[in-house]
C-alpha positions as CSV (number, residue, x, y, z in Angstrom):
1,M,-83.8,175.1,-70.0
2,F,-84.7,171.6,-68.9
3,R,-87.3,171.3,-71.7
4,F,-84.7,172.5,-74.3
5,L,-82.1,169.9,-73.1
6,K,-84.8,167.2,-73.2
7,K,-85.6,168.2,-76.8
8,I,-82.0,168.1,-77.8
9,L,-81.5,164.7,-76.2
10,K,-84.5,163.4,-78.0
11,I,-83.2,164.6,-81.4
12,V,-79.8,163.0,-80.7
13,F,-81.5,159.7,-79.6
14,F,-83.5,159.5,-82.9
15,A,-80.5,160.5,-85.0
16,A,-78.5,157.7,-83.4
17,I,-81.3,155.2,-84.2
18,I,-81.4,156.4,-87.8
19,V,-77.6,156.1,-88.2
20,G,-77.6,152.7,-86.5
21,I,-80.3,151.4,-88.9
22,F,-78.5,152.8,-91.9
23,S,-75.2,151.3,-90.8
24,L,-76.9,147.9,-90.1
25,G,-78.6,148.0,-93.5
26,Q,-75.3,148.9,-95.2
27,Y,-73.6,146.0,-93.4
28,Y,-76.4,143.6,-94.2
29,G,-76.3,144.7,-97.8
30,E,-72.6,144.2,-98.1
31,T,-72.5,140.8,-96.4
32,Q,-75.8,139.3,-97.3
33,C,-76.8,140.6,-100.7
34,K,-76.5,137.6,-103.0
35,T,-76.9,139.5,-106.3
36,C,-74.8,142.6,-105.5
37,P,-71.4,142.7,-107.2
38,P,-68.4,142.8,-104.8
39,Q,-67.4,146.4,-104.0
40,D,-63.8,145.9,-105.3
41,L,-64.9,144.3,-108.6
42,D,-64.7,146.8,-111.5
43,F,-67.2,146.0,-114.3
44,S,-66.1,148.9,-116.4
45,L,-64.1,146.6,-118.8
46,F,-67.2,144.5,-119.5
47,W,-69.3,147.6,-120.3
48,E,-66.5,149.0,-122.5
49,A,-66.5,145.8,-124.5
50,Y,-70.3,145.7,-124.7
51,H,-70.5,149.3,-125.9
52,A,-67.7,148.7,-128.4
53,I,-69.6,145.8,-129.9
54,K,-72.8,147.8,-130.0
55,E,-71.0,150.7,-131.7
56,K,-68.6,148.8,-134.1
57,F,-70.1,145.4,-134.9
58,A,-70.9,145.4,-138.7
59,N,-74.1,143.3,-138.5
60,K,-76.0,145.2,-135.8
61,D,-79.2,143.4,-136.6
62,D,-77.6,140.2,-135.6
63,I,-76.9,141.4,-132.0
64,D,-79.0,139.5,-129.5
65,E,-78.8,141.2,-126.1
66,Q,-79.9,138.0,-124.2
67,E,-77.3,135.9,-126.0
68,I,-74.6,138.4,-125.0
69,I,-75.6,137.9,-121.3
70,Y,-75.7,134.1,-121.7
71,G,-72.3,134.2,-123.5
72,A,-70.8,136.3,-120.7
73,I,-72.0,133.9,-118.0
74,S,-70.7,130.9,-120.0
75,G,-67.4,132.6,-120.3
76,M,-67.4,133.1,-116.5
77,T,-67.9,129.3,-115.9
78,E,-65.4,128.3,-118.5
79,S,-62.7,130.5,-116.9
80,L,-62.9,128.2,-113.9
81,D,-61.3,125.4,-116.0
82,D,-63.7,122.8,-114.4
83,D,-65.4,120.5,-116.9
84,Y,-68.5,120.1,-114.6
85,T,-69.3,123.7,-113.7
86,I,-71.6,124.7,-116.6
87,F,-74.1,127.4,-117.4
88,F,-77.3,126.2,-119.1
89,N,-79.5,128.6,-121.0
90,P,-83.3,127.8,-120.8
91,E,-83.0,125.3,-123.7
92,D,-80.0,123.6,-122.2
93,T,-81.7,123.5,-118.8
94,K,-84.6,121.6,-120.4
95,I,-82.2,119.1,-121.9
96,F,-80.4,118.6,-118.6
97,M,-83.7,117.9,-116.8
98,E,-84.7,115.4,-119.5
99,D,-81.4,113.6,-119.0
100,V,-81.8,113.1,-115.2
101,K,-85.4,112.0,-115.7
102,G,-84.2,109.3,-118.1
103,T,-86.3,110.3,-121.2
104,F,-85.0,112.4,-124.1
105,T,-84.4,112.5,-127.9
106,G,-80.9,111.8,-129.0
107,V,-78.6,108.8,-129.6
108,G,-78.4,107.5,-126.0
109,M,-74.9,108.0,-124.6
110,E,-73.3,109.8,-121.7
111,I,-70.4,112.0,-122.6
112,G,-67.8,114.0,-120.7
113,I,-64.4,115.6,-121.0
114,R,-61.5,113.3,-120.1
115,D,-57.9,114.6,-120.4
116,E,-59.4,117.7,-122.3
117,I,-60.9,115.4,-124.9
118,L,-64.6,114.8,-125.5
119,T,-65.1,111.2,-124.4
120,V,-67.9,108.6,-124.4
121,I,-68.5,107.7,-120.8
122,A,-71.1,105.1,-121.6
123,P,-73.6,104.1,-124.4
124,L,-76.9,103.5,-122.6
125,E,-78.6,100.2,-122.7
126,G,-80.7,99.5,-125.8
127,T,-80.1,102.8,-127.5
128,P,-79.0,103.7,-131.0
129,A,-75.5,104.5,-129.7
130,Q,-75.1,101.1,-128.2
131,K,-76.4,99.4,-131.4
132,A,-74.1,101.5,-133.5
133,G,-71.1,100.1,-131.6
134,F,-69.9,103.0,-129.4
135,M,-67.9,101.9,-126.4
136,P,-66.8,103.5,-123.1
137,G,-63.6,105.5,-123.6
138,D,-64.2,106.3,-127.3
139,K,-62.7,109.8,-128.1
140,I,-65.1,111.9,-130.1
141,I,-63.0,113.9,-132.6
142,K,-65.8,115.4,-134.7
143,I,-69.6,115.8,-134.6
144,D,-70.7,116.0,-138.2
145,D,-68.3,118.6,-139.5
146,V,-67.5,120.3,-136.2
147,F,-64.2,119.4,-134.5
148,T,-64.5,118.9,-130.8
149,L,-61.2,120.3,-129.6
150,G,-62.0,122.8,-126.8
151,I,-65.7,122.1,-127.0
152,S,-67.8,122.1,-123.8
153,T,-70.0,119.1,-122.9
154,D,-73.2,121.1,-123.1
155,E,-72.3,122.3,-126.6
156,A,-71.5,118.8,-127.7
157,V,-74.8,117.5,-126.3
158,R,-76.6,120.2,-128.3
159,L,-74.9,119.2,-131.5
160,I,-75.5,115.5,-131.0
161,R,-79.2,116.0,-130.1
162,G,-81.7,116.6,-132.8
163,P,-85.1,115.6,-134.3
164,K,-86.1,112.0,-134.1
165,D,-85.0,109.8,-137.1
166,T,-82.3,112.3,-138.3
167,E,-78.7,111.1,-138.5
168,V,-75.6,112.4,-136.9
169,T,-72.0,111.3,-137.8
170,L,-69.4,111.0,-135.0
171,T,-65.8,110.6,-135.8
172,I,-64.2,108.6,-133.0
173,L,-60.8,107.3,-132.0
174,R,-60.6,104.1,-130.0
175,K,-57.8,102.5,-128.0
176,N,-55.6,100.4,-130.4
177,W,-57.1,102.1,-133.5
178,E,-54.4,103.7,-135.7
179,E,-56.8,106.2,-137.3
180,P,-60.2,107.7,-136.4
181,R,-63.4,106.2,-137.9
182,E,-66.8,107.6,-138.6
183,L,-69.9,106.1,-137.0
184,K,-73.3,107.2,-138.2
185,V,-76.2,106.9,-135.8
186,K,-79.9,107.7,-136.1
187,R,-81.5,109.8,-133.4
188,A,-84.5,108.4,-131.5
189,T,-86.6,108.9,-128.4
190,I,-84.5,107.5,-125.6
191,K,-86.0,106.0,-122.5
192,V,-83.3,104.7,-120.3
193,P,-84.2,101.7,-118.1
194,S,-83.2,101.8,-114.5
195,L,-82.1,98.1,-114.2
196,K,-82.7,94.5,-115.1
197,W,-82.1,91.3,-113.2
198,E,-82.2,87.6,-113.8
199,M,-81.1,84.3,-112.2
200,I,-78.0,82.7,-113.6
201,S,-76.0,79.5,-112.9
202,S,-72.4,79.1,-112.0
203,S,-72.2,76.0,-114.2
204,E,-72.3,75.4,-117.9
205,T,-75.3,73.1,-117.5
206,D,-77.5,76.0,-116.5
207,E,-78.8,74.0,-113.5
208,D,-79.1,75.2,-109.9
209,K,-79.5,78.9,-110.8
210,N,-78.5,80.4,-107.5
211,I,-76.9,83.7,-108.5
212,A,-78.9,86.9,-109.0
213,Y,-77.4,89.0,-111.8
214,L,-78.4,92.6,-111.2
215,R,-77.4,95.3,-113.6
216,I,-78.1,99.0,-112.8
217,Y,-78.0,101.2,-115.9
218,H,-78.6,104.7,-114.4
219,F,-79.5,106.3,-111.1
220,S,-82.6,108.1,-112.5
221,E,-85.7,109.3,-110.6
222,N,-87.3,105.8,-111.0
223,A,-84.3,103.8,-109.9
224,T,-85.1,103.7,-106.2
225,K,-88.6,102.3,-106.8
226,D,-87.4,99.9,-109.5
227,F,-84.5,98.6,-107.2
228,K,-86.9,98.0,-104.3
229,E,-89.1,95.9,-106.5
230,A,-86.2,93.9,-107.9
231,A,-84.7,93.4,-104.3
232,V,-88.1,92.1,-103.1
233,E,-88.1,89.6,-106.0
234,I,-84.5,88.5,-105.3
235,L,-85.4,88.0,-101.6
236,K,-88.2,85.7,-102.6
237,S,-86.1,83.8,-105.2
238,S,-83.6,81.0,-104.8
239,A,-80.7,83.5,-105.1
240,E,-77.9,82.8,-102.7
241,K,-75.4,85.3,-104.1
242,I,-75.5,88.5,-106.1
243,I,-73.4,89.9,-109.0
244,L,-74.0,93.7,-109.1
245,D,-73.1,95.1,-112.6
246,L,-72.4,98.8,-112.6
247,R,-70.6,98.8,-116.0
248,S,-71.4,101.8,-118.2
249,N,-73.5,103.3,-115.5
250,P,-72.9,107.1,-115.7
251,G,-74.5,107.9,-112.4
252,G,-77.4,110.2,-111.7
253,Y,-78.9,111.3,-108.4
254,L,-76.7,110.9,-105.2
255,Y,-79.8,110.1,-103.0
256,V,-80.6,107.2,-105.3
257,A,-77.1,105.8,-104.9
258,R,-77.3,106.1,-101.2
259,D,-80.8,104.5,-101.1
260,I,-79.5,101.5,-103.1
261,A,-76.4,101.2,-100.9
262,G,-78.6,101.0,-97.9
263,W,-79.9,97.6,-99.0
264,F,-76.3,96.1,-98.9
265,L,-74.8,98.0,-95.9
266,K,-75.4,98.3,-92.2
267,T,-77.5,101.3,-91.1
268,G,-75.0,104.0,-90.2
269,D,-72.2,102.8,-92.5
270,I,-70.7,105.7,-94.5
271,V,-71.7,105.6,-98.1
272,V,-69.7,108.7,-99.3
273,T,-68.0,111.8,-97.9
274,E,-68.2,115.3,-99.4
275,D,-64.9,117.1,-99.1
276,F,-65.1,120.9,-99.6
277,N,-61.4,121.5,-99.7
278,G,-61.3,123.0,-96.2
279,E,-63.9,125.6,-97.0
280,E,-66.4,123.9,-94.6
281,P,-66.5,120.7,-92.6
282,R,-66.7,117.4,-94.5
283,K,-70.2,116.0,-94.8
284,E,-70.9,112.3,-94.4
285,Y,-73.8,110.5,-96.1
286,K,-74.6,107.3,-94.2
287,S,-76.6,104.3,-95.0
288,L,-80.3,104.5,-94.0
289,G,-81.0,100.8,-94.4
290,P,-83.0,98.6,-94.8
291,E,-80.0,96.1,-94.8
292,K,-82.1,93.4,-96.5
293,L,-79.3,92.2,-98.8
294,L,-76.6,92.5,-96.2
295,S,-76.1,88.8,-95.8
296,Y,-75.6,88.0,-99.5
297,P,-72.1,87.4,-100.9
298,I,-71.5,90.0,-103.6
299,V,-69.1,90.9,-106.3
300,V,-69.3,94.2,-108.4
301,L,-68.5,94.7,-112.1
302,I,-67.0,98.1,-113.1
303,N,-65.5,99.5,-116.3
304,R,-64.4,102.8,-117.9
305,G,-68.1,103.8,-118.1
306,T,-68.7,103.4,-114.4
307,A,-69.0,107.0,-113.2
308,S,-70.2,109.3,-110.5
309,G,-73.0,107.7,-108.4
310,S,-72.0,104.2,-109.6
311,E,-68.4,104.8,-108.4
312,I,-69.9,105.9,-105.0
313,L,-71.8,102.7,-104.7
314,A,-68.9,100.5,-105.7
315,G,-66.5,102.3,-103.4
316,A,-68.9,102.1,-100.5
317,L,-69.4,98.3,-100.9
318,R,-65.7,97.7,-101.2
319,D,-64.7,99.9,-98.2
320,N,-67.4,98.7,-95.9
321,R,-67.7,95.0,-96.8
322,N,-64.4,94.3,-98.6
323,I,-66.5,93.4,-101.7
324,K,-64.3,92.7,-104.8
325,L,-64.5,95.0,-107.8
326,I,-63.9,93.2,-111.1
327,G,-63.3,94.7,-114.6
328,E,-61.5,97.9,-115.5
329,V,-60.6,101.3,-113.9
330,S,-63.7,103.4,-113.5
331,F,-64.2,106.8,-115.2
332,G,-63.1,109.0,-112.2
333,K,-66.0,111.5,-112.0
334,G,-66.1,112.1,-108.3
335,S,-66.9,115.8,-108.0
336,V,-70.2,117.1,-106.5
337,Q,-72.4,119.5,-108.5
338,E,-75.2,121.6,-107.2
339,V,-77.8,123.0,-109.6
340,K,-78.8,126.6,-109.0
341,Y,-81.9,127.7,-111.0
342,L,-81.7,131.2,-112.3
343,S,-84.2,133.7,-113.6
344,G,-85.7,133.2,-117.1
345,G,-85.5,129.4,-117.0
346,S,-81.7,129.2,-117.1
347,S,-79.5,127.4,-114.6
348,I,-75.9,126.9,-113.5
349,K,-74.4,123.6,-112.4
350,I,-71.5,124.3,-109.9
351,T,-68.9,122.0,-108.6
352,I,-69.0,122.4,-104.8
353,A,-67.0,119.5,-103.5
354,N,-65.3,116.2,-104.2
355,W,-66.5,112.8,-103.2
356,L,-64.3,110.5,-101.1
357,T,-65.0,106.8,-100.5
358,P,-65.6,105.8,-96.9
359,N,-61.8,105.0,-96.6
360,G,-61.0,108.4,-97.9
361,T,-60.1,107.5,-101.5
362,L,-60.4,110.4,-103.9
363,I,-62.4,109.4,-107.0
364,T,-62.0,112.5,-109.1
365,G,-59.5,112.1,-112.0
366,Q,-58.3,108.7,-111.0
367,G,-61.3,106.4,-110.6
368,L,-61.5,103.1,-108.8
369,E,-58.9,100.4,-109.4
370,P,-60.5,97.0,-109.7
371,D,-59.3,94.2,-107.4
372,I,-59.3,91.8,-110.3
373,E,-58.6,93.5,-113.7
374,V,-60.3,92.0,-116.7
375,E,-60.4,93.8,-120.1
376,L,-63.3,93.6,-122.4
377,T,-61.9,94.0,-125.9
378,E,-63.6,95.3,-129.0
379,Q,-63.5,91.8,-130.5
380,D,-65.2,90.5,-127.3
381,Y,-67.9,93.2,-127.7
382,I,-68.5,92.4,-131.4
383,E,-68.7,88.6,-130.8
384,G,-70.9,88.8,-127.7
385,R,-68.3,87.5,-125.3
386,D,-68.2,88.8,-121.7
387,P,-65.0,87.7,-119.9
388,Q,-65.7,90.2,-117.1
389,L,-69.0,88.6,-116.2
390,E,-67.4,85.1,-116.6
391,K,-64.7,86.1,-114.1
392,A,-67.4,87.5,-111.7
393,I,-69.2,84.1,-111.9
394,E,-66.0,82.3,-111.2
395,V,-65.1,84.4,-108.3
396,I,-68.5,84.5,-106.6
397,S,-68.9,80.7,-107.0
398,K,-66.0,80.2,-104.7
399,I,-67.4,82.4,-102.0
400,R,-69.2,80.4,-99.3
């Protein structure tokens, strides 16, 4: 009898272990599985539509199963109504990686959606787009014969890109223009420089050059190294003051913006804060030094093409050191994207948070207001005048 009871208890014990393992596995699967669909999500509508297409579509030979999947994912991101959450197929992923590396084939301008209209954020330095006369804030109405109403940024990039030495015609509308105009531009291999700097004088006689004029074009992979080299040269020069020009800088890598900020700020100063809309605690990115340019008086130039990382840098300098911003209201691209690489070479860029300046100012959708507003008109641009830089020289010359 004792042996029988012992055998029964052993069976019950092992059964309990099996049930426990099964329950734990089920719980883990429900809570941890990253690729499993939610249990309450019904995919039957998707499959109904898929099978209807397979059964009814007239040109069945034109059906590409992979493109159907890509299209479905693109539709999913577009339903979020966020201009910066985008699905990239393998080809678009390659284009995106080329952009952030700073070398690609195209016309050389950063574009984005502003007030639901495809807009030029900034023509990049020395590129065909800049030479053709594109300006920050230009509204792109058509790309060749394709109207851009409702177009996504990645689709617009795909249409503008093309083989080297071929032409693309962009129909644009500019502030104060009564009607749109066509601008033709020839595509080329684009290599975006990180920055340039030179010594300038506060007087018309060009004597006593004591101002370092430093223009950063893009926070690309090479920008940290290039900035360090420029900063060392400035420290060795006769520079007593710095004009930091972030006009038409569309941003780039966040870590590059923080690295550069560290040269101008005290170690531990907040550079930017990520706000996750209450989903998780805010995350602060602080200056890591080296503080080498902390003692220099500085003014910063911004315009409608100052976006993303360059807005972070400008906001950090103003909030931490009360540095004056001169120019025009910046673009207002202050959301944080994370790139998730998917199978087959595709990827998805997802907005995960918004950036706040150290004082808590939201950048997204509103940009940074300059302390001293100076407009650069189309006529100024054509005739080579720069009243914004002239004002920066005037202001910094009075700082002791």
